[in-house]
N, C-alpha and C positions, 0 to 999 in steps of 0.2 A: 370932097373927097364924098363918095357916095356909099354910102354903110347897110348892109341888109340884114338882121339879123334872127335869129331860129330863136324857141322858147326857153330851151337850156339856160343860156348865157343870162337870161331878164330874168329866169328863176331864180338860177344858182345866186345873181350879184343882190337881187331882192331879198331872197334868206339869211345873208349873212351883214345887211345893213349895206350894199356898197354901189347898190343901184345909182347913185349921183356921177359915179368914175363914167358912166357912156356919155353922158352929158357930158361932160369935160373934155373925154379923149374922142369923142365925133362928133357931136357937136347935133347934129339931127340922125335919127336913125328908121328907115324904111320896115315896114314887116306888112307880111300878106295877111291877109282875112286869118285865114286858117292859125296863124302865129297868133292874133289877136282872141282867138276864139280859146286857144288853145291857154294864155295863160291868165286871160278878165275873165270869159263865160265858164269855160270848165274849171278856170283855176281855183284851189284853194287860200283863203287869206289868208292862213296861218303864214306863209309863206313873205308873205307881203307885196307879189308881182301881180297879183289881181288887181292891188289900191297904186301900184305904183306905173307901173303899165297905162290904166286907164286914167291916170291923173296927168301923165306926161304930156305937154304941148310941143315937146321936140320930137315925138315918136310919130311917126306917120304910119297911117294904115294905106297899102293900096292894094285895089283889086287886082288882081291876076288874071290877064287876055288869054294867055295861049292855053286855054282849058287840057286839050292834047297832051300836052308837051306835059303837064302835070298828072294825067293820066297815065303814059307811059311810066314814069317813075316812080308812080306807087307799086308795079311791082318789086322796083326794090328799098322802097324807105319808105316814112310815113306823111302823110300827109303833108303835115306842117314844113317838114325839110325838104317835098318835093315844091311846095310853092316859095318858099325860099328860092331855090336853085332858080326855079322859071322868073321868078320877080329878079332874081339879081343881074341875069341875060338880058330881060326886059329892058330893063332900067338902066343899064352899062352899070353896074357896082362896082365898085374898086376892090370892096372888103365886104369877108362875110362873116358875119359871128354866128358861128357854131361846133360844137365837140359832138355831133354825136357820127363816129367813123365811115360807114356806105356816105353821108355825106359827102365829109368832106373828101373823101377819094373820089365821088364825083366831079365837086368843084374843082379838084387836081384838073380830073380829067379836060375840065372846059378854060382850065388857066383862072380861075378867079381866087385870088386871094382870099384865104380864111386864117379867122384866128377864132381858138375858145377860150373859153372862162379862165383859164390859169395864164391864159398869154396877155389876155385883158387886163390879169393884175400886174402882170409882171410888168408892161408896157405902164403900167400907172404907179409902178414903185419907181420905172427907170424917170423918169416924168414927175419924178418926185409929191407925187397925189398920195403914198402910199410908205409911210418908213421902213415897215416891213413886208416882208411876204409870208413866212410860215405861218402867224397863227389864224391869217383869211384863210389859205388852205386848211390849217385843221380844222376852222371852223364849217368849211362848204363839207368837209370829210362827215363831221357831226352833224350836217344836215341831211346826210343819204346820200351825199354826190359820190358817185362811182367814179373813182383817178383811178389811173393803176400808179404803183408808185413808180416806176419806170421814166413816167409822165413827172411826178413829183418831184422825183430826184434830179431831172434833167432843168426843169425850170426854177429850184430853189439855187443850183448851179449858176444856173445865169442871171441870178439876181445875188449872187455872191453869198447865201446864207447857207 
């Protein structure tokens, strides 16, 4: 399975010490250079993403080829999201890890499957990698992760919590 990630799931999972779930669930993950820059070069060390992303040999940084496509998407979203979407198309990604609404909408229009940070945590619980989900969501919220209550309720319902 080819998986491309945006910055937010990397930062979110690192901030709650659950970064390892990505490797367990997906094996190898591809990120464009803009995501690497956001997570590592511009990232704050307090969340752990800077350290985690730079040390993860299973995260592959790939240069996006179609710069024009990235430029066109910048009218709708930020640089990292635009590069993620173009890279996903270029390498034939099966799944994109993304939380941002505009990016998720564009992925849907393109027919590319996506999953957000809470979806990743739910999948981890369903696979037995997490015993309970609610404390992980609460930790994300304490770290300033913006999640609508409707999404939290829906995910907890799916997790039978």
